[in-house]
C-alpha positions as CSV (number, residue, x, y, z in Angstrom):
1,X,-22.1,9.6,-18.3
2,X,-25.1,10.2,-15.8
3,X,-23.8,7.2,-14.2
4,X,-20.0,8.1,-13.8
5,X,-21.6,11.5,-12.4
6,X,-23.6,9.5,-9.8
7,X,-20.5,7.6,-8.9
8,X,-18.4,10.4,-8.4
9,X,-21.2,11.5,-6.3
10,X,-21.0,8.6,-4.3
11,X,-17.2,8.6,-3.8
12,X,-17.2,11.9,-2.9
13,X,-20.1,11.6,-0.2
14,X,-18.3,8.4,0.8
15,X,-14.7,10.2,1.1
16,X,-16.3,13.2,3.5
17,X,-17.6,10.5,5.9
18,X,-14.2,8.4,6.1
19,X,-12.3,11.6,6.0
20,X,-14.5,13.1,9.0
21,X,-13.2,11.2,11.8
22,X,-10.1,12.7,13.5
23,X,-8.0,13.0,16.7
24,X,-4.8,14.0,16.9
25,X,-3.1,10.6,18.1
26,X,-4.7,9.3,14.7
27,X,-3.7,11.9,12.8
28,X,0.0,11.1,13.5
29,X,-0.2,7.7,13.3
30,X,-2.2,7.7,9.9
31,X,0.8,9.9,8.8
32,X,3.7,7.5,10.0
33,X,1.6,4.6,8.4
34,X,1.7,6.6,4.9
35,X,5.7,7.1,5.2
36,X,7.2,4.3,3.6
37,X,10.5,5.0,5.6
38,X,8.2,3.5,8.7
39,X,8.2,0.3,7.2
40,X,11.7,-0.2,6.2
41,X,12.3,-3.1,9.1
42,X,9.0,-4.7,7.9
43,X,10.0,-4.5,4.3
44,X,13.7,-6.0,5.0
45,X,12.1,-8.7,7.2
46,X,10.6,-9.8,3.9
47,X,13.3,-9.5,1.7
48,X,15.5,-11.4,4.2
49,X,12.8,-14.4,4.3
50,X,12.9,-14.2,0.5
51,X,16.6,-14.9,0.8
52,X,17.0,-17.5,3.4
53,X,14.1,-19.1,1.4
54,X,15.4,-18.9,-1.9
55,X,19.6,-18.4,-1.3
56,X,20.9,-17.8,-4.7
57,X,17.5,-17.3,-6.6
58,X,16.5,-14.5,-4.3
59,X,18.7,-11.9,-6.4
60,X,16.6,-13.3,-9.5
61,X,13.0,-12.5,-7.4
62,X,14.4,-9.1,-6.0
63,X,14.8,-7.9,-9.6
64,X,11.2,-8.8,-10.4
65,X,10.3,-7.0,-6.9
66,X,12.3,-4.0,-8.2
67,X,10.6,-4.3,-11.6
68,X,6.9,-4.8,-9.9
69,X,7.1,-1.5,-7.8
70,X,8.5,0.6,-11.0
71,X,5.6,-0.8,-13.3
72,X,3.0,-0.3,-10.7
73,X,4.0,3.3,-9.4
74,X,4.7,4.7,-13.0
75,X,1.2,2.9,-14.3
76,X,-0.3,5.1,-11.5
77,X,1.6,8.2,-12.4
78,X,0.5,7.6,-16.0
79,X,-3.2,7.1,-14.8
80,X,-3.0,10.3,-12.7
81,X,-2.0,12.2,-15.7
82,X,-4.4,11.0,-18.4
83,X,-7.1,11.2,-16.2
84,X,-6.5,13.8,-14.3
85,X,-9.0,14.0,-11.4
86,X,-8.3,16.6,-9.1
87,X,-7.5,15.5,-5.4
88,X,-10.1,16.4,-2.2
89,X,-7.2,18.5,-1.1
90,X,-6.8,20.2,-4.5
91,X,-10.3,20.6,-5.4
92,X,-12.0,23.7,-4.8
93,X,-15.5,22.1,-4.7
94,X,-14.5,20.3,-1.8
95,X,-11.7,21.1,-0.4
96,X,-13.0,23.4,2.3
97,X,-15.0,20.7,3.7
98,X,-11.7,18.0,3.4
99,X,-9.6,17.3,7.0
100,X,-6.1,17.3,5.2
101,X,-3.0,16.6,7.4
102,X,0.6,16.1,6.6
103,X,0.8,17.3,2.8
104,X,-2.0,18.2,0.2
105,X,-0.2,15.7,-2.6
106,X,0.6,16.3,-6.2
107,X,-2.6,17.8,-8.2
108,X,-4.2,14.5,-9.2
109,X,-5.1,11.6,-7.4
110,X,-6.3,8.6,-9.8
111,X,-5.1,6.2,-9.1
112,X,-3.6,6.1,-5.6
113,X,-0.1,5.0,-5.9
114,X,0.5,4.1,-2.4
115,X,-2.6,1.3,-3.1
116,X,-1.3,0.3,-6.4
117,X,2.2,0.0,-4.5
118,X,1.0,-2.0,-1.3
119,X,-1.3,-4.0,-3.0
120,X,0.9,-5.3,-5.6
121,X,3.5,-6.2,-3.1
122,X,0.6,-7.8,-0.8
123,X,-0.1,-9.7,-4.2
124,X,3.4,-10.5,-5.5
125,X,4.4,-11.8,-1.8
126,X,1.1,-14.1,-1.9
127,X,1.8,-15.6,-4.6
128,X,5.0,-16.1,-4.1
129,X,5.0,-17.6,-0.4
130,X,1.8,-19.4,-1.1
131,X,0.8,-19.2,2.9
132,X,-3.0,-18.4,3.9
133,X,-1.9,-16.9,7.0
134,X,0.4,-14.5,5.3
135,X,-2.3,-13.9,2.8
136,X,-4.9,-13.0,5.3
137,X,-3.4,-10.4,7.0
138,X,-0.8,-9.1,4.4
139,X,-3.9,-7.5,2.7
140,X,-5.2,-6.1,6.1
141,X,-1.7,-4.2,5.9
142,X,-2.5,-3.0,2.2
143,X,-5.9,-1.6,3.5
144,X,-4.7,0.2,6.1
145,X,-2.0,2.3,4.0
146,X,-4.4,2.6,1.7
147,X,-7.2,3.6,3.8
148,X,-4.5,6.4,5.5
149,X,-4.2,8.4,2.4
150,X,-8.2,8.7,3.0
151,X,-7.9,9.3,6.0
152,X,-5.3,12.3,5.4
153,X,-7.7,14.0,2.9
154,X,-5.2,13.3,-0.4
155,X,-7.3,10.4,-2.1
156,X,-10.9,9.6,-2.5
157,X,-12.2,5.9,-2.0
158,X,-12.2,5.6,-5.7
159,X,-8.7,6.4,-6.1
160,X,-7.6,4.1,-3.8
161,X,-9.9,1.0,-5.2
162,X,-8.6,2.3,-8.6
163,X,-4.9,1.7,-7.3
164,X,-5.8,-1.5,-5.4
165,X,-7.0,-3.1,-8.5
166,X,-3.9,-1.6,-10.6
167,X,-1.8,-3.1,-8.3
168,X,-3.0,-6.9,-8.3
169,X,-3.2,-6.6,-12.2
170,X,0.6,-5.6,-12.3
171,X,1.4,-8.1,-9.7
172,X,0.0,-10.5,-11.2
173,X,1.5,-9.5,-14.8
174,X,5.2,-9.4,-13.1
175,X,4.6,-12.8,-11.3
176,X,3.8,-14.6,-14.3
177,X,6.8,-13.1,-16.2
178,X,8.8,-14.3,-13.3
179,X,7.5,-18.0,-13.4
180,X,7.9,-18.1,-17.1
181,X,11.5,-16.4,-17.3
182,X,12.5,-18.8,-14.1
183,X,11.3,-21.9,-16.2
184,X,13.2,-20.8,-19.4
185,X,16.4,-20.7,-17.0
186,X,15.9,-24.1,-15.2
187,X,13.2,-26.0,-16.7
188,X,11.8,-26.4,-13.0
189,X,9.3,-24.4,-10.9
190,X,11.0,-24.2,-7.7
191,X,8.9,-21.3,-6.5
192,X,5.6,-23.6,-6.4
193,X,7.5,-26.1,-4.3
194,X,8.8,-24.1,-1.4
195,X,5.4,-22.6,0.2
196,X,6.4,-20.4,3.3
197,X,5.7,-22.3,7.1
198,X,3.4,-20.4,9.7
199,X,6.5,-19.6,11.4
200,X,8.0,-17.6,9.0
201,X,4.8,-15.7,8.2
202,X,4.2,-15.0,12.1
203,X,7.7,-13.5,11.8
204,X,6.9,-11.2,9.2
205,X,3.5,-10.4,10.6
206,X,4.8,-9.6,14.3
207,X,7.2,-7.2,12.5
208,X,4.1,-5.4,11.0
209,X,2.2,-5.5,14.1
210,X,5.2,-4.0,16.5
211,X,5.7,-1.1,13.7
212,X,2.3,0.1,14.2
213,X,2.1,-0.5,17.7
214,X,5.5,1.3,18.2
215,X,4.3,4.2,15.7
216,X,1.0,4.7,18.0
217,X,2.9,4.4,21.2
218,X,5.7,7.0,20.1
219,X,2.8,9.3,18.9
220,X,0.9,9.0,22.5
221,X,4.1,9.6,24.2
222,X,5.0,12.9,22.6
223,X,1.0,14.3,22.7
224,X,0.9,13.4,26.0
225,X,4.0,15.5,26.8
226,X,3.5,18.2,24.6
227,X,6.1,17.4,22.1
228,X,3.9,17.9,19.2
229,X,0.9,20.0,18.8
230,X,-2.4,19.5,16.9
231,X,-3.5,21.3,14.3
């Protein structure tokens, strides 16, 4: 019990440190990064790549991708309402010290659904694509989205770490289920025979980089022209 109390204390100290660095540019940029709608084109390119590589089998993969997101998101929700750890933005002991931007979120924060979902996507697609270049950078994307939750004041680092671990575990489980199910239908593991090439990986990663640059650029232009205010 004493160890848990100590870990929570370290978690709060780390949160306050990470949450203390702010500027209007990053306030709005991190808000865009944390929104699912910002990444629609990026997700679309991933789905397009899957469709191109696996043709009719892609529909099969899409079903498991939906199952992946549903499981990681719902498991995160169950843990939140079971453990009931208040978000820093809702905790009376720390909320006054927390820089909250955009929204406070729900009452409880452990684990982070954003972290669970992004790490689930990163892990599942890494197992599917089997490309080292893609692997190196897709997890940086997942970490950025997860960090945005700390920056915006709605999750402790421990919430994010717990969500990341949950997402990885769920992804391995769903991918294993995909392989078992696919094998029962065709008796041949076609997914292991069709790794992504670097050009395909670069196409996906370039879309992610373009989204990041565009988001920051739009925010910078709006701030420069006083079209959005500061908090």
